[in-house]
N, C-alpha and C positions, 0 to 999 in steps of 0.2 A: 527548648522552644517555650516562650512564655504562654500564659493562659490565653491571652487574646489571640495569639497566632494559632494556637491549637483549635480554638473555637472557630476561627475563620476557615481553617483547613477543613474541619468537620462539616461546616455548613456548605462549603464548596463541593465536597465529595458527595454529600447527601443531595445537593442540587443537581449534580451530574447523574446520580444513581436513581433518584425517585422517578424520573420519567420512564425508566425501563423496569420499574418494579410494580407499580400500583395500578389496579389489579390487572390492567392490560399491560403486557410486557412488550416494549418496543426497543429494539436493539440499535445502538449506535455503532456502526462498523468502524474499525480502526483505519487510519490513513497515515502511512509513513511519510515523513517529510521528504525522504529520498526515493519516492516511488519511481522516479525516472530511471533509477539504476536497478530496479526489479519490477518492471511493468507486469510481469506474469501474475503477481499476486492480486491484481485487480482486473486483468484481461486475459482470458484463456487463448485468445487469438494470437497472443505473443509467443505461444509455445512453438519452439523450433525456429524462431526468427534469427537467432544468433548463428554465426557460422559453425560454432562448435557447441556441444552439449554444455550447459551451464548450471551450476549449483550456487544458490545464494542463501545467506542467512541475514536477517535484519533484526534490530532491536531498538526500542525507543522508550525513554522514561525510567530505565532500571537504575539510574544513578540519582534519582530524585531523593532528597532528604525527607520528604513527606510521606508518611505511611498512608497507603490507600490511593495515592495519586495514579493517574493513567499510565499503564505500561503495555507495550505491544511487542510481540516477538513473531517472526515468520521464518520458516525453513522451506525451501522449494528447490525443484530441479526440473529441467525440461530439455528436450532435444528433438531432432528431426529424423525422418527415415523416408524411404521411397523417393530417393533423389530430391530430398528436401521439400517434397510436395505436402507432406503431412508432419504434424508435430504432436508430441505427447508430453505430459508433465504431471506433477503431483506436488502437494504442499501441505503444510500445517501452519495455522495462524492462531496465536493465543493473545487474547485481549483482556486486560484486567483494569477495573476502576472501582475503588471502594470495596464493597463486599460482593461485587458482581464479577464473574469470570466467564469467558466464552472461549471455547476451543473449536476450531474448524479443521476438518480433514477434507481434502478435495483432490480430484483427478481431472485432467483436461485433455481435450483433443482439438486439433486445428487442421484445417485444409487450406491450401494456398494456391493462388493463381498468379503466375508471373507475367510481367510485361517487359518489353524491350524499349526503354527510354534512354535517349542519349543525353547525358547530363554530367557536368563536372562534379567530382566528389573526391574527398581525400583518399589516397590509395591505402591508407592505414585504417579505414573504417572498420568497425566491428559489428555491423548489422547487415542484413541481406536487403539490398535495395529493390524497388520496383515490384512490390508484391501486394496482393489483396488477400487478406487472411480472415477466415471465419472460424470461430472457436466455440465449443460447448464445454461446460464443466458440471460435475455432479459430486456431491459429497454429503457430509452431515456436520451439523454444528451442535455442540453440547454446551448448554447453559447451566450455570450454577449460581444461585443467589443465597448467600448465607445471611438472611434477613435477621435471624436471631442475634447475630453479633452486634447489631445496632442498639440492642437493649431498649427498644421502644415498647413500652407496656401498654396494656389496655387498647390495643389496636390489632384486630384479627389479621390484617394484611401482613403484619410483621411477626405473626405468631409461629410461623414455621418456614423452613428453608424451601427453595424452589429448585428443582432439577428437571430439565427438559431436553429432549433430543429433537432436532429440526433437520429433516432431509432437505437438501438444496439442489436446485438445478439452475444454471446460469448460462449466459451467452456472451459473446464478444465479437467485435468487428474491428479490423485494423487495416488501414491502407498506408503503406510505407513507400514513399518516393525517395529518390536520392537526397532531395533537399528538404523535405517536410514529411510529417506523419500526422494522421488523425485517427482517433479510436473512440469507440463507444462500447460500454459493457455494463453488465449487471450480474452480481454473483448469485442472486437468488430471485428468479422471476416468479416463483410459485408462492412466495411469502410464507404464510402460516398454514397452507392447505394440508400439509402432512405433519404438523407439529403434534408431539405426544401429549401435551397439556393444552386443552382447549381454552383455558383461561389466559393463554399467552397470545399476544398479538405481535407478529413479526412484520415489519414494513420493508418494502423493497428499497434498495439503494442503486442509483444509476450514476455512472461515471462517463464524462465526456472530456476528451483532451486533444490538444493540438500543439505541435511543436515545429520549429523551423531550424535548419542548419545553415548558417551563413559560412560559406567557404569561397575563397578566392585563390586562384593559382599563384598570385603574388605572395601570399602568406600560407604556403602549403603546410606549415606546421601547426596552424591554428584553425579551430572551428568554434564559432559562437552559437549557442543553442538556447534561444528563448522558448518558453513553453507555458501553457496554461492548462489547468485541470479544473473541471467543474464537478462538484458532488451534489446530487439531489437526493433527499430522503424525506418522505412525508412526515410532517410533524417537527422537522428541524429546519433551521435557516439554510438557504442555499449557500454553499461554501465554494470559494474559488481560490486556487493556488496559482500564483504568478511567480515564475522562476526564470533565472538567467544563469547559464553556466558557460565557462570557457574551457575547452579541452586543448591541450598541447600534445598532439601526436600520440594519444593514448599513453602518455607517461605521467601526466599531472592534470588535475582539474580543480577549478575553484568556482564557486557559485553563491548566489543569494536568492532569497525569495520572500514572499509575503502571503499569508493566509488571511482572508478577510475576517475582520472582527475577532482575530484570534492571536496571531503571532507573526514574528519575522524569523527567518532562519538563514544561516550561513553554512557552507560546507566546503570541504577540501577532500580530494581523492588522489590516491597513488596507485599506479600499476606496477606490480612487483613480479619479477621473474617470469614475465610474459603471461603467466596463467592466472595470477591473482590480482584482484582489485579491492582496495580498502577505501571506503568513503566515511568520513566523520561528519556528523551534522549537529549543529547547536541551535536549538529552538528557543527564541526569546519571546516570552509571553507578554501580551499587551493587556490593557484594561485593568491593570493592577491585580492580576490573578494571584491569589494566595498560594497556588500550587507551584509558582516559580518557573524557572527555566529548566529545560531538559536537554539531555545528550542523546544522540542516536548513532548507531554504527551499522554499516552493512559490509559484509565480506562476500565476494563472488569468486568463483573458480570456473574457468573454461578449460576443457581437456584439449589435447593435441596442441595446435599452435597457440591456443589461448587468445589473448587480445592483441597479439603481435601478428599483423597481416602484411608485413613488409614484403 
């Protein structure tokens, strides 16, 4: 990498990092491009919504050639009990950018109310239709800022590293119909009320999303799924994700999307051996970002019949 490129990358990383360092600390939560394939990481109400217990792992940015560029990793699992009226789950999310690292541990509970709507839907669906779900989540986030690695001298802000523990409490709402779904969630509604370091400021993040499933009996092998997600965080621009995916009988999926003022993405997914789903995502940066494009991967596993509901 030439000197100009190195300087551009360093400036970009510091530009991302400074808003969460000085001297009020405000965290930018990770957002995986393939959130549609693991909604549980942003909404506890999704716990237990799949017909079978599901485990998922996601990663993004780990193949970037630029040291210090954004990287995210998530591992989660959830399932239902009490005749599917209740759901439980837990997960770990790790987010890194520059010298800043954040690791979150959380557990979630959901309660569901079912409705009896008569509506066409593909017989091979892998979601539970016609349900109103409410979820709560609790956990802790551990923040680490290795400020001394930046080698910025004569500035007290960067004279020592920062470590902080942040207890979190969140909520989620989800209504899932045969043909559409709508959700609202926040992973931490108490902000910095219980933070271990009072010099740190944690802002709340809110997610709202809506999706539709176009299905016609004439094309029983095909479902078209447009969706949009809105992310609101105080001190950051409003972010919207617009995505469109096509599913062929839970055997193969392709899709594309756009994140406002940020990037485009494309994805492809395969369902293997009934129980496994693999989704690859390629994120194309816009606005001449020096951090370049990134790759993402999600692997999900459902027990019992898995994704095969024939």
